[in-house]
C-alpha positions in Angstrom: 0.0 0.0 0.0 2.8 2.4 0.9 4.7 1.5 -2.4 1.6 2.2 -4.4 1.2 5.6 -2.8 4.8 6.4 -3.5 4.5 5.4 -7.2 1.3 7.4 -7.6 2.9 10.4 -6.0 5.8 10.1 -8.3 3.6 10.0 -11.4 1.7 13.0 -10.2 5.0 14.9 -9.8 6.0 13.8 -13.4 2.6 15.1 -14.7 3.1 18.4 -12.9 6.6 18.8 -14.3 5.4 17.9 -17.8 2.6 20.6 -17.7 5.1 23.1 -16.4 7.6 22.6 -19.2 7.7 25.5 -21.8 6.4 24.7 -25.3 9.0 24.3 -28.1 8.6 25.7 -31.6 8.4 22.3 -33.2 5.7 21.1 -30.8 2.8 19.7 -32.8 0.1 19.9 -30.1 1.3 22.9 -28.1 1.5 20.7 -25.0 4.2 18.3 -26.1 3.9 14.8 -27.5 5.3 11.3 -27.1 6.6 9.1 -29.9 7.3 5.4 -29.3 9.2 3.5 -32.0 9.6 -0.3 -31.8 11.0 -1.9 -35.0 8.5 -1.1 -37.7 5.9 0.0 -35.3 5.5 3.7 -34.3 3.1 5.3 -31.9 2.6 9.0 -31.4 0.3 10.7 -28.9 0.2 13.8 -26.8 1.9 13.9 -23.4 -1.4 14.4 -21.6 -3.0 11.3 -23.2 0.1 9.3 -22.5 0.1 10.2 -18.8 -3.6 9.5 -18.6 -3.0 6.0 -20.1 -0.2 5.4 -17.6 -2.4 6.4 -14.6 -5.3 4.4 -15.8 -3.1 1.4 -16.4 -1.6 1.7 -12.9 -5.0 2.1 -11.3 -6.4 -1.0 -13.1 -3.3 -3.1 -12.3 -3.3 -2.0 -8.7 -7.0 -2.9 -8.4 -6.5 -6.3 -9.9 -3.6 -7.0 -7.6 -5.6 -5.9 -4.5 -8.5 -8.1 -5.6 -6.2 -11.1 -6.2 -4.4 -10.6 -2.9 -7.7 -10.4 -1.0 -9.1 -13.5 -2.7 -5.8 -15.4 -2.0 -5.9 -14.5 1.8 -9.7 -15.0 2.2 -9.5 -18.7 3.4 -6.9 -17.8 6.0 -8.8 -14.8 7.2 -12.0 -16.9 7.4 -10.2 -19.4 9.6 -8.9 -16.6 11.8 -12.4 -15.2 12.2 -13.8 -18.7 13.1 -11.0 -19.3 15.6 -11.6 -16.0 17.2 -15.3 -16.7 17.5 -14.5 -20.1 19.1 -12.0 -18.5 21.4 -14.6 -15.9 22.5 -17.0 -18.7 23.3 -14.4 -20.5 25.3 -13.5 -17.5 27.3 -17.2 -16.8 28.0 -17.8 -20.4 29.1 -14.7 -20.2 31.4 -15.9 -17.0 33.0 -19.4 -18.4 33.5 -18.0 -21.6 34.8 -15.9 -19.9 37.4 -18.9 -17.8 38.5 -21.0 -21.0 39.0 -18.1 -22.5 40.8 -18.0 -19.6 43.3 -21.8 -19.9 43.7 -21.6 -23.6 44.6 -23.4 -24.8 41.5 -21.0 -27.6 41.0 -22.7 -29.5 38.2 -23.4 -26.5 36.0 -19.9 -25.2 36.7 -18.4 -28.5 35.5 -20.5 -28.5 32.3 -19.5 -24.9 31.4 -15.8 -25.4 32.2 -15.3 -28.3 29.8 -17.9 -27.2 27.2 -15.4 -25.3 24.9 -12.1 -26.4 26.6 -10.6 -27.5 23.3 -10.7 -23.9 22.1 -9.6 -22.3 25.3 -6.3 -20.3 25.4 -5.8 -21.4 29.0 -7.1 -25.0 29.2 -5.2 -25.6 32.4 -7.5 -23.2 34.2 -10.6 -25.0 32.8 -9.4 -28.4 33.9 -8.2 -27.3 37.4 -11.5 -25.6 38.1 -13.4 -28.6 36.7 -11.5 -30.9 39.0 -12.7 -28.8 42.0 -16.3 -29.0 40.8 -16.0 -32.8 40.2 -14.6 -33.3 43.7 -17.5 -31.3 45.2 -19.8 -33.6 43.4 -18.1 -36.6 45.0 -16.4 -37.9 41.8 -12.8 -38.7 42.6 -12.3 -40.4 39.2 -13.4 -37.4 37.3 -11.3 -35.1 39.5 -8.2 -37.1 38.8 -9.0 -37.3 35.1 -9.3 -33.5 34.9 -6.0 -33.1 36.7 -4.3 -35.5 34.3 -5.7 -33.5 31.3 -4.5 -30.2 33.0 -1.0 -31.6 33.2 -1.1 -32.7 29.5 -2.4 -29.4 28.3 0.6 -27.4 29.8 3.4 -29.8 30.9 5.6 -26.7 31.8 3.1 -25.9 34.6 3.4 -29.2 36.4 3.9 -27.5 39.8 0.6 -25.7 39.6 -1.2 -28.9 38.8 0.4 -30.9 41.5 -0.2 -28.3 44.1 -3.8 -28.1 43.1 -4.0 -31.9 43.3 -2.6 -31.9 46.8 -5.0 -29.2 47.9 -8.0 -31.1 46.5 -6.8 -34.4 48.1 -6.4 -32.7 51.4 -9.8 -31.1 51.3 -11.3 -34.4 50.3 -10.0 -36.0 53.5 -7.1 -37.7 51.8 -4.2 -36.3 53.7 -1.9 -39.3 53.0 -2.4 -39.0 49.3 -1.9 -35.2 49.5 1.4 -35.8 51.3 2.6 -38.3 48.7 1.8 -35.7 46.0 3.8 -33.0 47.7 6.7 -35.3 48.4 6.9 -35.9 44.6 7.7 -32.2 44.1 11.3 -31.2 43.6 13.3 -29.7 46.5 13.0 -26.2 45.1 9.2 -26.0 44.8 8.8 -27.7 48.2 10.0 -24.5 49.8 7.4 -22.3 48.3 5.1 -20.7 50.9 1.9 -22.4 49.6 3.5 -25.8 49.7 5.0 -25.3 53.2 1.6 -24.1 54.5 -0.1 -27.3 53.1 2.7 -29.5 54.6 1.9 -27.9 58.0 -1.8 -28.8 57.7 -1.1 -32.3 56.5 1.4 -33.1 59.2 -1.0 -31.9 61.9 -3.9 -33.9 60.3 -1.7 -37.1 60.2 -0.3 -36.5 63.7 3.3 -36.5 62.3 4.5 -34.2 65.0 8.2 -34.8 64.5 8.0 -33.9 60.8 6.0 -30.7 61.8 8.8 -29.8 64.3 11.4 -30.2 61.6 9.3 -28.0 59.3 9.0 -25.1 61.7 12.3 -23.3 60.7 11.1 -23.2 57.0 7.7 -21.9 58.1 9.3 -19.1 60.0 11.7 -18.3 57.2 8.9 -18.1 54.7 6.9 -15.8 56.9 4.0 -18.2 57.3 4.2 -18.1 61.1 5.9 -15.7 63.5 7.9 -16.6 66.5 4.9 -16.6 68.9 2.9 -18.9 66.5 5.9 -21.1 66.0 6.4 -21.5 69.8 2.7 -22.5 70.2 2.9 -25.0 67.3 6.2 -26.5 68.7 4.8 -26.8 72.2 1.6 -28.5 70.9 3.7 -30.9 68.8 5.8 -31.9 71.9 2.6 -32.2 73.9 1.2 -34.6 71.4 4.5 -36.6 71.3 4.3 -36.9 75.2 0.7 -38.1 75.0 1.7 -40.8 72.5 4.7 -41.7 74.7 2.5 -41.9 77.8 0.4 -44.5 76.1 3.4 -46.8 75.9 3.7 -49.3 78.7 7.4 -48.7 79.1 7.9 -45.5 81.2 11.3 -45.0 79.6 9.5 -44.0 76.4 7.9 -41.1 78.3 11.1 -40.0 79.9 13.0 -40.1 76.5 10.2 -38.0 75.0 10.6 -35.4 77.7 14.3 -35.3 77.2 13.8 -34.5 73.6 11.7 -31.4 74.5 13.9 -28.3 74.2 14.3 -26.2 77.4 12.4 -23.3 75.9 9.3 -25.6 75.5 9.4 -27.0 78.9 7.8 -23.9 80.3 4.5 -24.4 78.4 1.6 -25.5 80.6 0.4 -28.1 78.0 3.9 -29.7 77.9 4.3 -29.8 81.6 0.8 -31.0 82.2 1.0 -33.9 79.7 4.3 -35.0 81.2 3.1 -34.8 84.7 -0.1 -36.8 83.9 2.0 -39.4 82.2 4.2 -39.8 85.2 1.2 -40.0 87.6 -0.4 -42.5 85.4 2.7 -44.7 85.5 3.0 -44.5 89.2 5.9 -42.1 89.1 4.1 -39.3 91.1 7.3 -38.4 93.1 8.9 -37.3 89.8 5.7 -35.5 88.7 5.6 -33.6 92.0 9.1 -32.3 91.5 8.4 -31.2 87.9 5.1 -29.5 89.0 6.8 -27.9 92.0 9.5 -26.3 89.9 7.0 -25.1 87.2 4.6 -23.5 89.8 7.5 -21.8 91.5 8.5 -20.3 88.2 5.0 -19.2 87.3 1.7 -19.6 89.1 -0.8 -21.8 87.2 -3.9 -23.2 88.8 -4.1 -26.1 86.3 -0.6 -27.3 87.4 -1.7 -26.8 91.0 -4.6 -29.1 90.4 -2.2 -31.8 89.1 0.0 -31.1 92.1 -2.8 -32.3 94.3 -3.0 -35.6 92.3 0.8 -36.3 92.5 1.7 -38.4 95.6 5.1 -37.1 96.5 7.6 -38.9 98.8 6.7 -36.6 101.7 3.0 -35.8 101.8 3.3 -33.6 104.9 6.0 -31.5 103.3 4.1 -31.3 100.1 1.0 -30.1 102.0 3.0 -27.5 103.8 4.4 -26.1 100.5 0.9 -26.0 99.0 -0.5 -24.1 102.0 2.1 -21.4 101.4 0.3 -20.6 98.1 -2.8 -19.7 100.1 -1.3 -16.5 101.1 -1.7 -15.1 97.6 -4.5 -17.4 96.3 -6.7 -18.0 99.2 -10.0 -18.1 97.1 -8.7 -20.4 94.3 -11.0 -23.4 94.0 -8.5 -25.7 92.4 -5.9 -24.9 95.0 -8.4 -25.7 97.8 -9.2 -28.9 96.0 -5.5 -29.9 95.8 -5.1 -29.0 99.5 -8.1 -31.2 100.4 -6.6 -34.1 98.5 -3.2 -33.6 100.2 -4.9 -33.6 103.6 -6.6 -36.9 102.7 -3.2 -38.5 102.0 -1.9 -37.3 105.4 -5.1 -38.5 107.1 -6.2 -35.0 108.2 -9.9 -35.8 107.7 -11.3 -32.7 109.3 -8.9 -30.4 107.5 -9.5 -32.1 104.2 -13.3 -31.6 104.7 -12.9 -27.9 105.4 -10.7 -27.4 102.3 -13.1 -29.3 100.0 -16.2 -27.6 101.4 -14.4 -24.2 100.9 -13.6 -25.2 97.3 -17.2 -25.9 96.4 -18.3 -22.7 98.1 -15.9 -20.8 95.8 -16.6 -22.7 92.5 -18.7 -25.9 92.6 -17.1 -28.6 90.5 -18.2 -32.2 89.9 -14.7 -33.5 90.8 -14.7 -31.7 94.1 -18.2 -32.9 95.0 -17.2 -36.4 94.2 -14.1 -36.3 96.4 -16.0 -34.7 99.2 -18.8 -37.2 99.0 -16.3 -40.1 99.2 -14.8 -38.6 102.3 -18.2 -38.2 104.0 -19.2 -41.7 103.0 -16.1 -43.0 104.8 -16.9 -40.9 107.8 -20.4 -42.5 108.0 -22.4 -39.4 106.9 -24.3 -41.3 104.2 -27.1 -38.8 103.7 -24.7 -35.9 103.3 -22.5 -37.9 101.0 -25.5 -38.8 98.9 -26.4 -35.1 98.7 -22.9 -34.2 97.4 -23.0 -37.1 94.9 -26.3 -35.7 93.6 -24.9 -32.2 93.3 -21.9 -33.4 91.4 -24.1 -35.4 89.1 -26.3 -32.4 88.5 -23.3 -30.3 87.5 -22.2 -33.1 85.1 -25.6 -33.5 83.4 -26.1 -29.8 83.1 -23.2 -29.9 80.7 -24.9 -32.4 78.4 -26.0 -30.5 75.3 -29.7 -30.8 74.6 -30.7 -32.2 78.0 -34.5 -31.8 78.1 -35.9 -30.2 81.3 -38.0 -32.3 83.7 -41.8 -31.6 83.6 -43.0 -29.2 86.2 -45.8 -31.4 87.4 -43.8 -34.2 88.8 -45.3 -35.9 92.0 -44.3 -34.0 95.1 -46.6 -35.4 97.9 -46.8 -39.0 99.1 -50.3 -39.3 97.7 -49.3 -38.2 94.3 -46.3 -40.5 94.4 -48.6 -43.5 95.2 -51.0 -42.6 92.5 -48.1 -42.3 90.0 -46.8 -45.7 91.0 -50.2 -47.3 90.6 -50.6 -45.7 87.1 -47.6 -47.6 85.7 -48.6 -51.0 87.1 -49.5 -53.5 84.4 -53.1 -54.2 83.9 -54.2 -57.8 84.8 
């Protein structure tokens, strides 16, 4: 097009120059003429006609070339238009499919996402979204098929597909399969923040606490958790390891698990409590008493004090005297009073134990305290009082049962009503 414009402009300039030339004396027409001789053939015409012929020839030739070029490119242009139309349909289907996916219309979303996927310019997005929809519909086979197609459509984006697959597997309550998928990733992609975050969830779900502890430095480095969150996660992991070790019959397993807990984590209540419970359960209350005593001296914690009352140390009288010192600052603490009552029971101070236990239920009634107090009164021969405390403790326990229906207000209250009620349920002869 540019060449044609240049040629046309050049011809116009030539015409202008021709008309601007002065006329010669021998000019036949007064405007100049052109003579063309070829062998025996001669042609003469005026300059104006000659230029007009050239311009007309150029215009016709240029028009023929344009028509020919357009006709030659028409099939290709038609294919491009068709492809663009199909691409627009695919993009529209993808958009509508993602909208339906966000709305929770899983079946419709799956249909739209795969409807024009063969013409999509990003088929991996179609297949990954369709995999999510298929999973929500409960079809594991279709989900995996879509994931396979996603990987085939863009092999260079394997990481995106495998990460999506692991997420879907985890959400579908398949943590072991999700872990296997993530472990197949290369060492570089394993350190990406989304992968580390998913590893954290999977290890917690599978109770792989040692693996979670090993993962914590990478989680902190990636900024997924801060120091405070890391400390909580690490303490919880060690707590779970202690729980698992306490279930072993060999007490050495529990002691080794405690030795593997870093010093910084031995100050957490959950870690100390689990270790102390394990020791008490294995008949090693003297060691539990020492651990709890050290922890309470470092920082007051009523839950640890409660365990302290359950730990039978080597010297019960000395243990009681130490606990009574805590009353100076925590005289109205129900759990401390319960612990003191239990320590008094071990030292056979029945009256003192009763006073501590009754003081505890006055501060904060608790089923455990009522039960201990009832057992004491039962041993002392106060059966009715013991039964009253058993009932109070049971009432507190049943009040915590969700959905417990209230008793009817018209229950029998007088002896006559009671007799009538008993007769009403007798079988008819």
